[in-house]
PyMOL Python script that loads the backbone (N, CA, C, O; Angstrom):
from pymol import cmd

cmd.read_pdbstr("""\
ATOM      1  N   MET A   1     114.622 168.504 154.322  1.00  0.00           N
ATOM      2  CA  MET A   1     113.445 167.800 153.853  1.00  0.00           C
ATOM      3  C   MET A   1     112.368 167.908 154.923  1.00  0.00           C
ATOM      4  O   MET A   1     112.644 167.721 156.108  1.00  0.00           O
ATOM      5  N   SER A   2     111.167 168.204 154.517  1.00  0.00           N
ATOM      6  CA  SER A   2     110.088 168.338 155.498  1.00  0.00           C
ATOM      7  C   SER A   2     109.647 166.970 155.991  1.00  0.00           C
ATOM      8  O   SER A   2     109.867 165.950 155.339  1.00  0.00           O
ATOM      9  N   ALA A   3     109.016 166.976 157.165  1.00  0.00           N
ATOM     10  CA  ALA A   3     108.551 165.721 157.759  1.00  0.00           C
ATOM     11  C   ALA A   3     107.522 165.050 156.857  1.00  0.00           C
ATOM     12  O   ALA A   3     107.499 163.824 156.739  1.00  0.00           O
ATOM     13  N   GLU A   4     106.672 165.853 156.220  1.00  0.00           N
ATOM     14  CA  GLU A   4     105.621 165.287 155.365  1.00  0.00           C
ATOM     15  C   GLU A   4     106.219 164.591 154.147  1.00  0.00           C
ATOM     16  O   GLU A   4     105.756 163.516 153.765  1.00  0.00           O
ATOM     17  N   SER A   5     107.241 165.188 153.532  1.00  0.00           N
ATOM     18  CA  SER A   5     107.821 164.581 152.336  1.00  0.00           C
ATOM     19  C   SER A   5     108.704 163.390 152.672  1.00  0.00           C
ATOM     20  O   SER A   5     109.022 162.595 151.788  1.00  0.00           O
ATOM     21  N   SER A   6     109.106 163.249 153.928  1.00  0.00           N
ATOM     22  CA  SER A   6     109.931 162.108 154.308  1.00  0.00           C
ATOM     23  C   SER A   6     109.090 160.909 154.735  1.00  0.00           C
ATOM     24  O   SER A   6     109.634 159.852 155.054  1.00  0.00           O
ATOM     25  N   LYS A   7     107.779 161.066 154.743  1.00  0.00           N
ATOM     26  CA  LYS A   7     106.905 159.951 155.111  1.00  0.00           C
ATOM     27  C   LYS A   7     106.859 158.935 153.978  1.00  0.00           C
ATOM     28  O   LYS A   7     106.923 159.278 152.798  1.00  0.00           O
ATOM     29  N   SER A   8     106.747 157.688 154.376  1.00  0.00           N
ATOM     30  CA  SER A   8     106.615 156.624 153.387  1.00  0.00           C
ATOM     31  C   SER A   8     105.179 156.567 152.876  1.00  0.00           C
ATOM     32  O   SER A   8     104.277 157.187 153.440  1.00  0.00           O
ATOM     33  N   THR A   9     104.990 155.827 151.820  1.00  0.00           N
ATOM     34  CA  THR A   9     103.643 155.622 151.285  1.00  0.00           C
ATOM     35  C   THR A   9     102.747 155.009 152.349  1.00  0.00           C
ATOM     36  O   THR A   9     101.598 155.422 152.507  1.00  0.00           O
ATOM     37  N   ALA A  10     103.260 154.029 153.077  1.00  0.00           N
ATOM     38  CA  ALA A  10     102.474 153.373 154.129  1.00  0.00           C
ATOM     39  C   ALA A  10     102.096 154.364 155.228  1.00  0.00           C
ATOM     40  O   ALA A  10     100.974 154.331 155.734  1.00  0.00           O
ATOM     41  N   ASP A  11     103.025 155.240 155.598  1.00  0.00           N
ATOM     42  CA  ASP A  11     102.724 156.240 156.631  1.00  0.00           C
ATOM     43  C   ASP A  11     101.627 157.202 156.164  1.00  0.00           C
ATOM     44  O   ASP A  11     100.716 157.528 156.925  1.00  0.00           O
ATOM     45  N   ARG A  12     101.720 157.648 154.923  1.00  0.00           N
ATOM     46  CA  ARG A  12     100.693 158.552 154.393  1.00  0.00           C
ATOM     47  C   ARG A  12      99.344 157.839 154.293  1.00  0.00           C
ATOM     48  O   ARG A  12      98.295 158.439 154.528  1.00  0.00           O
ATOM     49  N   LEU A  13      99.384 156.566 153.946  1.00  0.00           N
ATOM     50  CA  LEU A  13      98.153 155.782 153.870  1.00  0.00           C
ATOM     51  C   LEU A  13      97.542 155.600 155.258  1.00  0.00           C
ATOM     52  O   LEU A  13      96.324 155.682 155.416  1.00  0.00           O
ATOM     53  N   ARG A  14      98.376 155.356 156.256  1.00  0.00           N
ATOM     54  CA  ARG A  14      97.884 155.242 157.639  1.00  0.00           C
ATOM     55  C   ARG A  14      97.266 156.561 158.108  1.00  0.00           C
ATOM     56  O   ARG A  14      96.232 156.558 158.776  1.00  0.00           O
ATOM     57  N   ASP A  15      97.890 157.674 157.764  1.00  0.00           N
ATOM     58  CA  ASP A  15      97.335 158.991 158.123  1.00  0.00           C
ATOM     59  C   ASP A  15      95.966 159.198 157.468  1.00  0.00           C
ATOM     60  O   ASP A  15      95.028 159.682 158.101  1.00  0.00           O
ATOM     61  N   THR A  16      95.872 158.827 156.201  1.00  0.00           N
ATOM     62  CA  THR A  16      94.601 158.958 155.486  1.00  0.00           C
ATOM     63  C   THR A  16      93.537 158.075 156.119  1.00  0.00           C
ATOM     64  O   THR A  16      92.398 158.505 156.298  1.00  0.00           O
ATOM     65  N   LEU A  17      93.903 156.840 156.459  1.00  0.00           N
ATOM     66  CA  LEU A  17      92.958 155.930 157.108  1.00  0.00           C
ATOM     67  C   LEU A  17      92.479 156.486 158.444  1.00  0.00           C
ATOM     68  O   LEU A  17      91.295 156.393 158.765  1.00  0.00           O
ATOM     69  N   ALA A  18      93.377 157.055 159.212  1.00  0.00           N
ATOM     70  CA  ALA A  18      92.993 157.628 160.508  1.00  0.00           C
ATOM     71  C   ALA A  18      91.978 158.752 160.311  1.00  0.00           C
ATOM     72  O   ALA A  18      91.004 158.850 161.059  1.00  0.00           O
ATOM     73  N   GLN A  19      92.203 159.594 159.313  1.00  0.00           N
ATOM     74  CA  GLN A  19      91.266 160.694 159.040  1.00  0.00           C
ATOM     75  C   GLN A  19      89.918 160.161 158.581  1.00  0.00           C
ATOM     76  O   GLN A  19      88.877 160.650 159.019  1.00  0.00           O
ATOM     77  N   LEU A  20      89.925 159.164 157.705  1.00  0.00           N
ATOM     78  CA  LEU A  20      88.670 158.574 157.231  1.00  0.00           C
ATOM     79  C   LEU A  20      87.895 157.914 158.369  1.00  0.00           C
ATOM     80  O   LEU A  20      86.668 157.998 158.423  1.00  0.00           O
ATOM     81  N   LYS A  21      88.616 157.261 159.273  1.00  0.00           N
ATOM     82  CA  LYS A  21      87.948 156.619 160.412  1.00  0.00           C
ATOM     83  C   LYS A  21      87.317 157.657 161.333  1.00  0.00           C
ATOM     84  O   LYS A  21      86.242 157.433 161.891  1.00  0.00           O
ATOM     85  N   GLU A  22      87.986 158.785 161.487  1.00  0.00           N
ATOM     86  CA  GLU A  22      87.400 159.863 162.288  1.00  0.00           C
ATOM     87  C   GLU A  22      86.143 160.406 161.601  1.00  0.00           C
ATOM     88  O   GLU A  22      85.132 160.654 162.258  1.00  0.00           O
ATOM     89  N   MET A  23      86.209 160.587 160.293  1.00  0.00           N
ATOM     90  CA  MET A  23      85.043 161.062 159.547  1.00  0.00           C
ATOM     91  C   MET A  23      83.888 160.065 159.657  1.00  0.00           C
ATOM     92  O   MET A  23      82.731 160.458 159.808  1.00  0.00           O
ATOM     93  N   ARG A  24      84.214 158.767 159.580  1.00  0.00           N
ATOM     94  CA  ARG A  24      83.179 157.731 159.701  1.00  0.00           C
ATOM     95  C   ARG A  24      82.505 157.803 161.063  1.00  0.00           C
ATOM     96  O   ARG A  24      81.283 157.688 161.166  1.00  0.00           O
ATOM     97  N   HIS A  25      83.302 157.992 162.103  1.00  0.00           N
ATOM     98  CA  HIS A  25      82.759 158.090 163.462  1.00  0.00           C
ATOM     99  C   HIS A  25      81.750 159.233 163.550  1.00  0.00           C
ATOM    100  O   HIS A  25      80.648 159.058 164.071  1.00  0.00           O
ATOM    101  N   TYR A  26      82.130 160.392 163.041  1.00  0.00           N
ATOM    102  CA  TYR A  26      81.231 161.546 163.113  1.00  0.00           C
ATOM    103  C   TYR A  26      80.010 161.367 162.217  1.00  0.00           C
ATOM    104  O   TYR A  26      78.917 161.812 162.569  1.00  0.00           O
ATOM    105  N   ALA A  27      80.179 160.724 161.065  1.00  0.00           N
ATOM    106  CA  ALA A  27      79.032 160.470 160.184  1.00  0.00           C
ATOM    107  C   ALA A  27      78.021 159.569 160.884  1.00  0.00           C
ATOM    108  O   ALA A  27      76.815 159.808 160.818  1.00  0.00           O
ATOM    109  N   LYS A  28      78.519 158.537 161.552  1.00  0.00           N
ATOM    110  CA  LYS A  28      77.616 157.628 162.276  1.00  0.00           C
ATOM    111  C   LYS A  28      76.903 158.376 163.400  1.00  0.00           C
ATOM    112  O   LYS A  28      75.694 158.234 163.583  1.00  0.00           O
ATOM    113  N   ASN A  29      77.651 159.159 164.135  1.00  0.00           N
ATOM    114  CA  ASN A  29      77.063 159.921 165.236  1.00  0.00           C
ATOM    115  C   ASN A  29      75.998 160.891 164.715  1.00  0.00           C
ATOM    116  O   ASN A  29      74.939 161.038 165.326  1.00  0.00           O
ATOM    117  N   ASN A  30      76.278 161.545 163.597  1.00  0.00           N
ATOM    118  CA  ASN A  30      75.308 162.485 163.019  1.00  0.00           C
ATOM    119  C   ASN A  30      74.013 161.779 162.641  1.00  0.00           C
ATOM    120  O   ASN A  30      72.926 162.306 162.879  1.00  0.00           O
ATOM    121  N   VAL A  31      74.121 160.590 162.054  1.00  0.00           N
ATOM    122  CA  VAL A  31      72.926 159.832 161.686  1.00  0.00           C
ATOM    123  C   VAL A  31      72.126 159.477 162.934  1.00  0.00           C
ATOM    124  O   VAL A  31      70.901 159.602 162.947  1.00  0.00           O
ATOM    125  N   GLU A  32      72.815 159.036 163.980  1.00  0.00           N
ATOM    126  CA  GLU A  32      72.123 158.648 165.209  1.00  0.00           C
ATOM    127  C   GLU A  32      71.403 159.834 165.847  1.00  0.00           C
ATOM    128  O   GLU A  32      70.257 159.703 166.277  1.00  0.00           O
ATOM    129  N   VAL A  33      72.059 160.979 165.912  1.00  0.00           N
ATOM    130  CA  VAL A  33      71.448 162.167 166.515  1.00  0.00           C
ATOM    131  C   VAL A  33      70.269 162.647 165.672  1.00  0.00           C
ATOM    132  O   VAL A  33      69.204 162.958 166.206  1.00  0.00           O
ATOM    133  N   LEU A  34      70.461 162.706 164.364  1.00  0.00           N
ATOM    134  CA  LEU A  34      69.383 163.163 163.491  1.00  0.00           C
ATOM    135  C   LEU A  34      68.188 162.208 163.550  1.00  0.00           C
ATOM    136  O   LEU A  34      67.039 162.651 163.521  1.00  0.00           O
ATOM    137  N   THR A  35      68.450 160.918 163.633  1.00  0.00           N
ATOM    138  CA  THR A  35      67.364 159.941 163.750  1.00  0.00           C
ATOM    139  C   THR A  35      66.591 160.141 165.043  1.00  0.00           C
ATOM    140  O   THR A  35      65.362 160.084 165.048  1.00  0.00           O
ATOM    141  N   ALA A  36      67.301 160.375 166.131  1.00  0.00           N
ATOM    142  CA  ALA A  36      66.631 160.609 167.414  1.00  0.00           C
ATOM    143  C   ALA A  36      65.744 161.850 167.338  1.00  0.00           C
ATOM    144  O   ALA A  36      64.608 161.834 167.812  1.00  0.00           O
ATOM    145  N   GLU A  37      66.255 162.916 166.747  1.00  0.00           N
ATOM    146  CA  GLU A  37      65.463 164.134 166.582  1.00  0.00           C
ATOM    147  C   GLU A  37      64.253 163.873 165.687  1.00  0.00           C
ATOM    148  O   GLU A  37      63.151 164.351 165.955  1.00  0.00           O
ATOM    149  N   TRP A  38      64.474 163.122 164.644  1.00  0.00           N
ATOM    150  CA  TRP A  38      63.406 162.797 163.708  1.00  0.00           C
ATOM    151  C   TRP A  38      62.264 162.093 164.423  1.00  0.00           C
ATOM    152  O   TRP A  38      61.096 162.421 164.216  1.00  0.00           O
ATOM    153  N   LEU A  39      62.604 161.132 165.260  1.00  0.00           N
ATOM    154  CA  LEU A  39      61.568 160.374 165.964  1.00  0.00           C
ATOM    155  C   LEU A  39      60.748 161.272 166.886  1.00  0.00           C
ATOM    156  O   LEU A  39      59.544 161.071 167.042  1.00  0.00           O
ATOM    157  N   VAL A  40      61.394 162.254 167.491  1.00  0.00           N
ATOM    158  CA  VAL A  40      60.700 163.155 168.407  1.00  0.00           C
ATOM    159  C   VAL A  40      59.806 164.137 167.649  1.00  0.00           C
ATOM    160  O   VAL A  40      58.687 164.420 168.078  1.00  0.00           O
ATOM    161  N   PHE A  41      60.291 164.647 166.542  1.00  0.00           N
ATOM    162  CA  PHE A  41      59.603 165.746 165.861  1.00  0.00           C
ATOM    163  C   PHE A  41      58.957 165.358 164.534  1.00  0.00           C
ATOM    164  O   PHE A  41      58.573 166.242 163.769  1.00  0.00           O
ATOM    165  N   ASP A  42      58.827 164.088 164.243  1.00  0.00           N
ATOM    166  CA  ASP A  42      58.287 163.655 162.948  1.00  0.00           C
ATOM    167  C   ASP A  42      56.933 164.289 162.644  1.00  0.00           C
ATOM    168  O   ASP A  42      56.708 164.770 161.533  1.00  0.00           O
ATOM    169  N   GLY A  43      56.046 164.294 163.606  1.00  0.00           N
ATOM    170  CA  GLY A  43      54.722 164.884 163.386  1.00  0.00           C
ATOM    171  C   GLY A  43      54.796 166.357 163.051  1.00  0.00           C
ATOM    172  O   GLY A  43      54.146 166.826 162.117  1.00  0.00           O
ATOM    173  N   GLU A  44      55.595 167.088 163.818  1.00  0.00           N
ATOM    174  CA  GLU A  44      55.731 168.532 163.566  1.00  0.00           C
ATOM    175  C   GLU A  44      56.366 168.802 162.211  1.00  0.00           C
ATOM    176  O   GLU A  44      55.935 169.693 161.479  1.00  0.00           O
ATOM    177  N   LEU A  45      57.394 168.024 161.883  1.00  0.00           N
ATOM    178  CA  LEU A  45      58.065 168.222 160.598  1.00  0.00           C
ATOM    179  C   LEU A  45      57.120 167.940 159.438  1.00  0.00           C
ATOM    180  O   LEU A  45      57.175 168.608 158.406  1.00  0.00           O
ATOM    181  N   SER A  46      56.255 166.950 159.613  1.00  0.00           N
ATOM    182  CA  SER A  46      55.276 166.647 158.562  1.00  0.00           C
ATOM    183  C   SER A  46      54.317 167.812 158.366  1.00  0.00           C
ATOM    184  O   SER A  46      54.002 168.187 157.237  1.00  0.00           O
ATOM    185  N   ARG A  47      53.861 168.375 159.462  1.00  0.00           N
ATOM    186  CA  ARG A  47      52.945 169.522 159.362  1.00  0.00           C
ATOM    187  C   ARG A  47      53.624 170.723 158.714  1.00  0.00           C
ATOM    188  O   ARG A  47      52.980 171.500 158.008  1.00  0.00           O
ATOM    189  N   LEU A  48      54.906 170.872 158.952  1.00  0.00           N
ATOM    190  CA  LEU A  48      55.656 171.989 158.368  1.00  0.00           C
ATOM    191  C   LEU A  48      56.139 171.674 156.946  1.00  0.00           C
ATOM    192  O   LEU A  48      56.790 172.498 156.304  1.00  0.00           O
ATOM    193  N   LYS A  49      55.815 170.495 156.479  1.00  0.00           N
ATOM    194  CA  LYS A  49      56.229 170.031 155.153  1.00  0.00           C
ATOM    195  C   LYS A  49      57.759 169.992 155.017  1.00  0.00           C
ATOM    196  O   LYS A  49      58.312 170.322 153.969  1.00  0.00           O
ATOM    197  N   LYS A  50      58.425 169.581 156.102  1.00  0.00           N
ATOM    198  CA  LYS A  50      59.885 169.465 156.095  1.00  0.00           C
ATOM    199  C   LYS A  50      60.345 168.027 156.316  1.00  0.00           C
ATOM    200  O   LYS A  50      61.546 167.758 156.324  1.00  0.00           O
ATOM    201  N   ALA A  51      59.407 167.102 156.495  1.00  0.00           N
ATOM    202  CA  ALA A  51      59.764 165.713 156.784  1.00  0.00           C
ATOM    203  C   ALA A  51      60.583 165.095 155.650  1.00  0.00           C
ATOM    204  O   ALA A  51      61.569 164.405 155.909  1.00  0.00           O
ATOM    205  N   ASP A  52      60.188 165.334 154.404  1.00  0.00           N
ATOM    206  CA  ASP A  52      60.910 164.746 153.272  1.00  0.00           C
ATOM    207  C   ASP A  52      62.336 165.284 153.172  1.00  0.00           C
ATOM    208  O   ASP A  52      63.261 164.540 152.845  1.00  0.00           O
ATOM    209  N   ALA A  53      62.512 166.561 153.452  1.00  0.00           N
ATOM    210  CA  ALA A  53      63.854 167.157 153.392  1.00  0.00           C
ATOM    211  C   ALA A  53      64.769 166.542 154.449  1.00  0.00           C
ATOM    212  O   ALA A  53      65.937 166.259 154.180  1.00  0.00           O
ATOM    213  N   ILE A  54      64.234 166.339 155.648  1.00  0.00           N
ATOM    214  CA  ILE A  54      65.037 165.730 156.714  1.00  0.00           C
ATOM    215  C   ILE A  54      65.329 164.270 156.383  1.00  0.00           C
ATOM    216  O   ILE A  54      66.444 163.798 156.602  1.00  0.00           O
ATOM    217  N   ALA A  55      64.345 163.557 155.862  1.00  0.00           N
ATOM    218  CA  ALA A  55      64.554 162.157 155.473  1.00  0.00           C
ATOM    219  C   ALA A  55      65.655 162.056 154.419  1.00  0.00           C
ATOM    220  O   ALA A  55      66.480 161.143 154.465  1.00  0.00           O
ATOM    221  N   ASP A  56      65.668 162.992 153.473  1.00  0.00           N
ATOM    222  CA  ASP A  56      66.707 163.013 152.443  1.00  0.00           C
ATOM    223  C   ASP A  56      68.088 163.222 153.060  1.00  0.00           C
ATOM    224  O   ASP A  56      69.051 162.559 152.675  1.00  0.00           O
ATOM    225  N   LEU A  57      68.182 164.133 154.006  1.00  0.00           N
ATOM    226  CA  LEU A  57      69.463 164.368 154.680  1.00  0.00           C
ATOM    227  C   LEU A  57      69.924 163.131 155.442  1.00  0.00           C
ATOM    228  O   LEU A  57      71.107 162.790 155.424  1.00  0.00           O
ATOM    229  N   MET A  58      68.996 162.466 156.105  1.00  0.00           N
ATOM    230  CA  MET A  58      69.350 161.250 156.839  1.00  0.00           C
ATOM    231  C   MET A  58      69.869 160.181 155.879  1.00  0.00           C
ATOM    232  O   MET A  58      70.843 159.491 156.182  1.00  0.00           O
ATOM    233  N   ASP A  59      69.220 160.045 154.725  1.00  0.00           N
ATOM    234  CA  ASP A  59      69.673 159.075 153.721  1.00  0.00           C
ATOM    235  C   ASP A  59      71.072 159.420 153.219  1.00  0.00           C
ATOM    236  O   ASP A  59      71.930 158.545 153.099  1.00  0.00           O
ATOM    237  N   ARG A  60      71.293 160.688 152.930  1.00  0.00           N
ATOM    238  CA  ARG A  60      72.606 161.110 152.420  1.00  0.00           C
ATOM    239  C   ARG A  60      73.708 160.896 153.460  1.00  0.00           C
ATOM    240  O   ARG A  60      74.810 160.461 153.126  1.00  0.00           O
ATOM    241  N   GLN A  61      73.405 161.203 154.708  1.00  0.00           N
ATOM    242  CA  GLN A  61      74.400 161.007 155.759  1.00  0.00           C
ATOM    243  C   GLN A  61      74.701 159.518 155.912  1.00  0.00           C
ATOM    244  O   GLN A  61      75.852 159.136 156.123  1.00  0.00           O
ATOM    245  N   GLY A  62      73.681 158.686 155.807  1.00  0.00           N
ATOM    246  CA  GLY A  62      73.882 157.240 155.860  1.00  0.00           C
ATOM    247  C   GLY A  62      74.723 156.748 154.690  1.00  0.00           C
ATOM    248  O   GLY A  62      75.568 155.867 154.857  1.00  0.00           O
ATOM    249  N   GLN A  63      74.494 157.317 153.501  1.00  0.00           N
ATOM    250  CA  GLN A  63      75.288 156.954 152.329  1.00  0.00           C
ATOM    251  C   GLN A  63      76.746 157.362 152.508  1.00  0.00           C
ATOM    252  O   GLN A  63      77.652 156.628 152.114  1.00  0.00           O
ATOM    253  N   LEU A  64      76.972 158.527 153.100  1.00  0.00           N
ATOM    254  CA  LEU A  64      78.341 158.962 153.376  1.00  0.00           C
ATOM    255  C   LEU A  64      79.023 157.972 154.315  1.00  0.00           C
ATOM    256  O   LEU A  64      80.167 157.582 154.080  1.00  0.00           O
ATOM    257  N   HIS A  65      78.337 157.569 155.363  1.00  0.00           N
ATOM    258  CA  HIS A  65      78.905 156.609 156.312  1.00  0.00           C
ATOM    259  C   HIS A  65      79.274 155.311 155.587  1.00  0.00           C
ATOM    260  O   HIS A  65      80.364 154.775 155.789  1.00  0.00           O
ATOM    261  N   ASP A  66      78.373 154.810 154.749  1.00  0.00           N
ATOM    262  CA  ASP A  66      78.634 153.568 154.016  1.00  0.00           C
ATOM    263  C   ASP A  66      79.812 153.721 153.056  1.00  0.00           C
ATOM    264  O   ASP A  66      80.636 152.813 152.937  1.00  0.00           O
ATOM    265  N   ALA A  67      79.898 154.860 152.373  1.00  0.00           N
ATOM    266  CA  ALA A  67      81.000 155.105 151.441  1.00  0.00           C
ATOM    267  C   ALA A  67      82.333 155.207 152.178  1.00  0.00           C
ATOM    268  O   ALA A  67      83.350 154.703 151.702  1.00  0.00           O
ATOM    269  N   LEU A  68      82.327 155.856 153.334  1.00  0.00           N
ATOM    270  CA  LEU A  68      83.551 155.940 154.136  1.00  0.00           C
ATOM    271  C   LEU A  68      83.991 154.549 154.573  1.00  0.00           C
ATOM    272  O   LEU A  68      85.176 154.222 154.508  1.00  0.00           O
ATOM    273  N   GLN A  69      83.041 153.731 155.017  1.00  0.00           N
ATOM    274  CA  GLN A  69      83.364 152.370 155.448  1.00  0.00           C
ATOM    275  C   GLN A  69      83.976 151.567 154.301  1.00  0.00           C
ATOM    276  O   GLN A  69      84.966 150.862 154.496  1.00  0.00           O
ATOM    277  N   ALA A  70      83.394 151.671 153.117  1.00  0.00           N
ATOM    278  CA  ALA A  70      83.913 150.946 151.959  1.00  0.00           C
ATOM    279  C   ALA A  70      85.329 151.409 151.610  1.00  0.00           C
ATOM    280  O   ALA A  70      86.192 150.584 151.311  1.00  0.00           O
ATOM    281  N   MET A  71      85.572 152.718 151.648  1.00  0.00           N
ATOM    282  CA  MET A  71      86.903 153.241 151.336  1.00  0.00           C
ATOM    283  C   MET A  71      87.922 152.797 152.377  1.00  0.00           C
ATOM    284  O   MET A  71      89.052 152.452 152.032  1.00  0.00           O
ATOM    285  N   ILE A  72      87.532 152.803 153.641  1.00  0.00           N
ATOM    286  CA  ILE A  72      88.428 152.358 154.713  1.00  0.00           C
ATOM    287  C   ILE A  72      88.827 150.907 154.482  1.00  0.00           C
ATOM    288  O   ILE A  72      90.007 150.566 154.562  1.00  0.00           O
ATOM    289  N   GLU A  73      87.854 150.059 154.199  1.00  0.00           N
ATOM    290  CA  GLU A  73      88.148 148.645 153.961  1.00  0.00           C
ATOM    291  C   GLU A  73      89.060 148.474 152.752  1.00  0.00           C
ATOM    292  O   GLU A  73      89.977 147.652 152.779  1.00  0.00           O
ATOM    293  N   ASP A  74      88.817 149.243 151.694  1.00  0.00           N
ATOM    294  CA  ASP A  74      89.640 149.169 150.492  1.00  0.00           C
ATOM    295  C   ASP A  74      91.079 149.590 150.786  1.00  0.00           C
ATOM    296  O   ASP A  74      92.021 148.899 150.397  1.00  0.00           O
ATOM    297  N   LEU A  75      91.249 150.714 151.466  1.00  0.00           N
ATOM    298  CA  LEU A  75      92.602 151.202 151.757  1.00  0.00           C
ATOM    299  C   LEU A  75      93.331 150.307 152.750  1.00  0.00           C
ATOM    300  O   LEU A  75      94.552 150.171 152.673  1.00  0.00           O
ATOM    301  N   GLU A  76      92.606 149.696 153.681  1.00  0.00           N
ATOM    302  CA  GLU A  76      93.247 148.747 154.595  1.00  0.00           C
ATOM    303  C   GLU A  76      93.779 147.544 153.817  1.00  0.00           C
ATOM    304  O   GLU A  76      94.836 147.005 154.145  1.00  0.00           O
ATOM    305  N   GLY A  77      93.046 147.125 152.789  1.00  0.00           N
ATOM    306  CA  GLY A  77      93.523 146.044 151.929  1.00  0.00           C
ATOM    307  C   GLY A  77      94.776 146.442 151.171  1.00  0.00           C
ATOM    308  O   GLY A  77      95.707 145.649 151.036  1.00  0.00           O
ATOM    309  N   VAL A  78      94.798 147.673 150.678  1.00  0.00           N
ATOM    310  CA  VAL A  78      95.985 148.181 149.979  1.00  0.00           C
ATOM    311  C   VAL A  78      97.173 148.219 150.937  1.00  0.00           C
ATOM    312  O   VAL A  78      98.276 147.806 150.580  1.00  0.00           O
ATOM    313  N   LEU A  79      96.949 148.711 152.143  1.00  0.00           N
ATOM    314  CA  LEU A  79      98.022 148.809 153.132  1.00  0.00           C
ATOM    315  C   LEU A  79      98.589 147.428 153.457  1.00  0.00           C
ATOM    316  O   LEU A  79      99.802 147.265 153.590  1.00  0.00           O
ATOM    317  N   ASP A  80      97.711 146.441 153.583  1.00  0.00           N
ATOM    318  CA  ASP A  80      98.161 145.077 153.885  1.00  0.00           C
ATOM    319  C   ASP A  80      99.020 144.497 152.772  1.00  0.00           C
ATOM    320  O   ASP A  80      99.869 143.643 153.029  1.00  0.00           O
ATOM    321  N   LYS A  81      98.812 144.952 151.532  1.00  0.00           N
ATOM    322  CA  LYS A  81      99.539 144.402 150.383  1.00  0.00           C
ATOM    323  C   LYS A  81     100.823 145.155 150.064  1.00  0.00           C
ATOM    324  O   LYS A  81     101.601 144.714 149.218  1.00  0.00           O
ATOM    325  N   LEU A  82     101.055 146.275 150.723  1.00  0.00           N
ATOM    326  CA  LEU A  82     102.290 147.025 150.465  1.00  0.00           C
ATOM    327  C   LEU A  82     103.488 146.194 150.900  1.00  0.00           C
ATOM    328  O   LEU A  82     103.433 145.507 151.919  1.00  0.00           O
ATOM    329  N   PRO A  83     104.568 146.255 150.131  1.00  0.00           N
ATOM    330  CA  PRO A  83     105.765 145.519 150.550  1.00  0.00           C
ATOM    331  C   PRO A  83     106.322 146.120 151.840  1.00  0.00           C
ATOM    332  O   PRO A  83     106.158 147.312 152.098  1.00  0.00           O
ATOM    333  N   PRO A  84     106.976 145.292 152.640  1.00  0.00           N
ATOM    334  CA  PRO A  84     107.549 145.821 153.888  1.00  0.00           C
ATOM    335  C   PRO A  84     108.561 146.926 153.584  1.00  0.00           C
ATOM    336  O   PRO A  84     109.285 146.883 152.590  1.00  0.00           O
ATOM    337  N   GLU A  85     108.582 147.903 154.466  1.00  0.00           N
ATOM    338  CA  GLU A  85     109.508 149.022 154.287  1.00  0.00           C
ATOM    339  C   GLU A  85     110.878 148.636 154.820  1.00  0.00           C
ATOM    340  O   GLU A  85     111.012 147.943 155.829  1.00  0.00           O
ATOM    341  N   GLU A  86     111.882 149.107 154.109  1.00  0.00           N
ATOM    342  CA  GLU A  86     113.242 148.872 154.574  1.00  0.00           C
ATOM    343  C   GLU A  86     113.635 150.011 155.499  1.00  0.00           C
ATOM    344  O   GLU A  86     113.365 151.175 155.204  1.00  0.00           O
ATOM    345  N   PRO A  87     114.273 149.681 156.619  1.00  0.00           N
ATOM    346  CA  PRO A  87     114.685 150.745 157.541  1.00  0.00           C
ATOM    347  C   PRO A  87     115.711 151.665 156.880  1.00  0.00           C
ATOM    348  O   PRO A  87     116.487 151.230 156.029  1.00  0.00           O
ATOM    349  N   PRO A  88     115.709 152.947 157.281  1.00  0.00           N
ATOM    350  CA  PRO A  88     116.691 153.879 156.706  1.00  0.00           C
ATOM    351  C   PRO A  88     118.115 153.455 157.054  1.00  0.00           C
ATOM    352  O   PRO A  88     118.385 152.930 158.135  1.00  0.00           O
ATOM    353  N   ALA A  89     119.002 153.696 156.115  1.00  0.00           N
ATOM    354  CA  ALA A  89     120.403 153.278 156.315  1.00  0.00           C
ATOM    355  C   ALA A  89     121.157 154.226 157.196  1.00  0.00           C
ATOM    356  O   ALA A  89     122.341 154.015 157.459  1.00  0.00           O
TER     357      ALA A  89
END
""", "prot")
cmd.dss("prot")
cmd.show_as("cartoon", "prot")
cmd.util.cbc("prot")
cmd.orient("prot")
């Protein structure tokens, strides 16, 4: 039996949560970096008619961060409600 198939539901859920938390971290960092760049180059981007496109990307990245946070909270609630696992015999 492979290690992956021998994992419990709770273990697979914990793995998924860890991946989502990593994605959330990078999504937040991306928003912060893009915002900093935006503040520096807003005037230039406006002249190049690219300000709206960058603003849209910033909004979408922020929405991704919010969606990841909501999913993490939801799955943590599911994990808390799982029945305790019985040790292997």
